[in-house]
C-alpha positions as CSV (number, residue, x, y, z in Angstrom):
1,M,0.0,0.0,0.0
2,G,1.1,3.6,-0.5
3,L,0.8,7.3,-0.1
4,I,0.3,9.4,-3.2
5,A,1.3,13.0,-3.9
6,G,1.3,15.0,-7.1
7,T,-0.4,17.5,-9.3
8,A,-3.7,17.7,-11.2
9,Y,-4.8,19.6,-14.3
10,Y,-7.6,19.4,-16.9
11,I,-8.2,19.6,-20.6
12,G,-11.4,21.1,-21.9
13,D,-13.2,24.2,-23.2
14,I,-11.1,26.7,-21.2
15,N,-7.8,24.8,-21.6
16,P,-8.2,22.9,-24.9
17,T,-4.7,21.5,-25.5
18,K,-2.1,22.7,-22.9
19,H,-0.8,19.9,-20.7
20,F,1.2,20.8,-17.6
21,G,-0.1,24.4,-17.7
22,T,0.3,27.2,-15.3
23,R,-2.8,26.3,-13.3
24,M,-1.7,23.0,-11.9
25,N,-2.6,22.2,-8.3
26,L,-1.6,19.7,-5.7
27,A,-3.2,16.3,-5.5
28,S,-3.0,13.5,-2.9
29,G,-4.4,10.1,-2.2
30,L,-4.0,6.5,-1.0
31,M,-3.5,3.2,-2.9
32,Y,-3.5,-0.5,-2.4
33,R,-1.9,-2.8,-5.0
34,N,-2.2,-6.6,-5.3
35,N,0.6,-8.1,-7.4
36,I,-1.0,-11.0,-9.2
37,S,2.4,-11.9,-10.7
38,K,5.7,-10.1,-11.5
39,K,4.1,-8.8,-14.7
40,I,0.5,-8.0,-13.7
41,A,-1.0,-6.1,-10.8
42,M,-4.4,-4.7,-9.7
43,K,-4.6,-1.4,-7.9
44,G,-7.3,0.4,-6.0
45,S,-6.9,4.1,-5.3
46,F,-8.6,7.1,-3.7
47,M,-7.5,10.5,-5.1
48,Y,-8.3,14.2,-4.4
49,G,-7.2,17.0,-6.6
50,R,-8.2,20.5,-7.7
51,V,-8.3,21.5,-11.4
52,E,-8.8,25.1,-12.7
53,A,-8.4,27.2,-15.8
54,Y,-8.8,30.8,-17.0
55,D,-9.6,32.1,-20.4
56,L,-7.2,35.0,-19.7
57,D,-4.3,32.6,-19.7
58,T,-4.7,31.9,-23.4
59,T,-3.5,33.8,-26.4
60,D,-6.8,33.1,-28.3
61,P,-8.6,36.5,-28.7
62,W,-12.0,34.8,-28.7
63,Q,-11.3,33.0,-25.4
64,V,-9.8,36.1,-23.8
65,N,-13.0,38.0,-24.7
66,R,-15.2,35.2,-23.3
67,N,-13.4,35.7,-20.0
68,L,-14.6,32.6,-18.2
69,S,-12.8,30.7,-15.4
70,F,-13.5,28.0,-12.9
71,R,-12.0,25.7,-10.3
72,N,-13.2,22.2,-9.5
73,D,-12.4,19.9,-6.5
74,V,-12.4,16.3,-7.8
75,L,-12.7,13.1,-5.7
76,E,-11.9,9.8,-7.4
77,V,-12.1,6.2,-6.5
78,A,-10.4,4.0,-9.2
79,V,-9.6,0.4,-10.0
80,T,-6.8,-0.1,-12.5
81,G,-4.9,-3.0,-14.0
82,E,-1.1,-2.6,-14.5
83,I,1.2,-4.4,-16.9
84,N,4.9,-4.3,-16.0
85,Y,7.4,-4.2,-18.9
86,F,9.9,-6.2,-16.9
87,D,9.5,-8.7,-14.1
88,Y,9.1,-6.7,-11.0
89,Q,8.7,-7.2,-7.2
90,I,9.4,-5.0,-4.3
91,G,12.6,-6.1,-2.6
92,D,13.9,-8.1,-5.5
93,R,17.5,-6.9,-6.2
94,Q,17.6,-8.8,-9.5
95,N,14.6,-6.8,-10.9
96,P,14.6,-3.5,-9.1
97,I,12.9,-1.3,-11.7
98,S,10.2,-1.5,-14.4
99,P,8.2,0.8,-16.6
100,Y,4.4,-0.1,-16.7
101,L,1.2,0.7,-18.4
102,F,-2.2,0.9,-16.7
103,I,-5.9,1.2,-17.6
104,G,-9.1,0.9,-15.6
105,L,-12.4,2.5,-14.4
106,A,-13.1,5.2,-11.9
107,Y,-16.0,7.0,-10.2
108,Y,-15.5,10.7,-9.7
109,S,-17.4,13.5,-7.9
110,M,-16.9,17.1,-8.9
111,R,-18.1,20.6,-8.0
112,P,-17.3,23.3,-10.6
113,Q,-17.1,26.8,-9.0
114,A,-16.5,30.4,-10.2
115,E,-15.3,33.5,-8.3
116,Y,-17.4,36.6,-8.2
117,M,-16.7,39.7,-6.0
118,G,-14.2,37.7,-3.8
119,N,-16.6,34.8,-3.2
120,W,-16.7,31.3,-4.9
121,Y,-20.1,29.9,-6.0
122,E,-21.1,26.4,-7.2
123,L,-22.1,26.6,-10.8
124,Q,-24.2,23.5,-11.3
125,P,-27.1,24.7,-9.2
126,L,-27.1,28.0,-11.0
127,G,-27.8,26.5,-14.5
128,T,-25.6,29.0,-16.3
129,E,-26.4,27.5,-19.8
130,G,-30.2,27.5,-19.0
131,Q,-30.4,24.2,-17.3
132,G,-33.6,24.0,-15.3
133,T,-35.2,26.9,-17.3
134,T,-37.8,26.9,-20.1
135,E,-34.9,27.3,-22.6
136,G,-32.5,24.6,-21.2
137,A,-32.2,20.9,-20.5
138,L,-31.9,19.2,-17.1
139,K,-29.0,20.1,-14.9
140,Y,-25.9,18.0,-15.4
141,K,-24.7,15.4,-13.0
142,T,-21.8,16.2,-10.6
143,S,-20.6,12.6,-10.5
144,G,-19.8,10.0,-13.2
145,I,-17.5,7.3,-14.6
146,S,-14.1,8.0,-16.1
147,M,-11.5,5.8,-17.6
148,P,-8.0,6.3,-16.2
149,F,-5.0,5.2,-18.4
150,G,-1.3,6.1,-18.6
151,A,2.2,5.0,-17.8
152,G,4.7,5.0,-15.0
153,V,7.9,3.6,-13.6
154,K,8.3,1.5,-10.4
155,A,11.6,1.4,-8.6
156,N,12.8,-0.3,-5.4
157,L,14.3,1.8,-2.6
158,F,14.8,-0.7,0.2
159,S,13.8,-4.3,0.9
160,I,10.1,-3.4,1.6
161,L,9.9,0.2,0.1
162,A,9.4,1.3,-3.5
163,I,8.7,4.5,-5.4
164,N,6.3,4.9,-8.4
165,V,6.2,7.9,-10.7
166,E,3.0,8.0,-12.8
167,W,1.3,10.1,-15.5
168,G,-2.4,9.3,-16.0
169,M,-5.2,10.9,-18.0
170,R,-8.9,10.4,-17.2
171,K,-11.4,10.3,-20.1
172,T,-14.8,11.5,-19.0
173,W,-18.2,11.4,-20.7
174,T,-19.2,14.9,-19.5
175,D,-18.5,18.4,-20.9
176,Y,-19.2,20.2,-17.7
177,F,-16.0,19.9,-15.6
178,D,-15.7,23.6,-16.4
179,D,-19.4,24.4,-16.6
180,V,-18.9,25.3,-20.3
181,S,-20.4,23.3,-23.1
182,G,-23.2,24.8,-25.3
183,A,-24.6,28.3,-26.2
184,Y,-25.4,31.4,-24.3
185,V,-28.9,31.7,-23.0
186,S,-30.9,35.0,-22.7
187,P,-29.7,36.7,-19.6
188,S,-33.3,37.9,-18.9
189,V,-34.4,34.2,-18.8
190,L,-31.6,33.3,-16.5
191,E,-32.2,36.1,-14.2
192,E,-35.9,35.5,-14.0
193,E,-35.8,31.7,-13.6
194,N,-32.4,30.9,-12.1
195,G,-31.6,34.2,-10.4
196,Q,-29.3,37.2,-11.0
197,L,-26.1,35.4,-10.0
198,S,-26.8,32.8,-12.8
199,A,-27.0,35.6,-15.4
200,L,-23.9,37.3,-14.1
201,L,-21.7,34.2,-14.1
202,A,-23.0,32.8,-17.4
203,D,-21.7,35.7,-19.6
204,R,-18.6,37.5,-18.5
205,S,-17.6,38.7,-21.9
206,V,-15.5,41.8,-22.2
207,F,-17.4,42.8,-25.4
208,Q,-20.7,41.4,-26.4
209,E,-20.8,39.8,-29.9
210,G,-24.6,39.6,-30.3
211,T,-27.3,42.2,-30.8
212,N,-28.9,44.3,-28.1
213,D,-25.8,43.8,-25.9
214,Q,-26.6,40.1,-25.6
215,N,-24.8,36.9,-26.7
216,A,-27.9,34.7,-26.5
217,G,-27.7,31.9,-29.0
218,L,-24.0,32.3,-29.8
219,Q,-21.4,29.7,-29.0
220,R,-20.2,29.5,-25.4
221,G,-18.4,26.2,-25.5
222,D,-17.9,23.1,-27.7
223,S,-20.3,20.4,-26.7
224,G,-18.6,17.9,-29.0
225,R,-15.4,17.9,-27.0
226,K,-15.6,16.1,-23.7
227,D,-13.5,17.1,-20.7
228,W,-10.4,15.2,-19.4
229,Y,-8.5,15.5,-16.1
230,N,-5.0,14.3,-15.1
231,F,-3.2,13.1,-12.0
232,T,0.7,13.2,-12.3
233,T,1.9,11.5,-9.1
234,V,4.7,10.1,-7.0
235,T,3.8,7.2,-4.7
236,L,5.8,5.8,-1.8
237,S,4.7,2.2,-1.2
238,I,5.5,-0.5,1.3
239,R,5.3,-4.2,0.8
240,L,2.8,-5.9,3.2
241,G,3.0,-9.5,1.8
242,K,5.7,-12.1,1.8
243,S,9.3,-11.5,0.9
244,P,10.4,-11.9,-2.8
245,T,10.6,-15.4,-4.1
246,S,14.1,-14.9,-5.6
247,C,17.0,-15.2,-3.3
248,W,19.1,-12.1,-2.4
249,K,22.7,-12.5,-3.4
């Protein structure tokens, strides 16, 4: 079993392509691994991390004008399978290190928030794209299934201790990690049906592109591009089972 520390970031409408961007935050967690053989292992993990992004960090004029931002505290419970490239076992001096690949399934919980006047507000209850109004759909879920996959390196430190360095993306089937997906909704509808704060946080454009000082009906996000999140971690693990089967020389 082991303790996990690292960083978290996301890829989506507000950060479309930039990995390891400037808005990375600390992540932490716990893991338990069962080594089925020296080649194959199963791992269960619990992770917490915060992801965030700001349109103002980009060089895209359209995004800068859109002026949206968010932060999101993510909790994840995952089960993954690992395949070691070399035979590997903690405490085995003959096989002290191995790269590995992993893939699995995870359940996540999220809470996208935005800052206004020095305070942070949860965005899902506000229905900023008209969710819950006469012009929008149902409010999106704040939990779901993701698919973790990635690669790492395992290395022995001492007879019962090892260190793992891992990079792992998570594919989701939601476009609302950042609360941005579809089109702008009429601010008057948002204010009347979801409240003034919903209208204020839905459209923070520097300059309006629509008519009558409204962006209603214009693109706000790309609903065809689902969101991703990442944990890049270092794990310190300790062997709880029996000693290595190979003799120490």
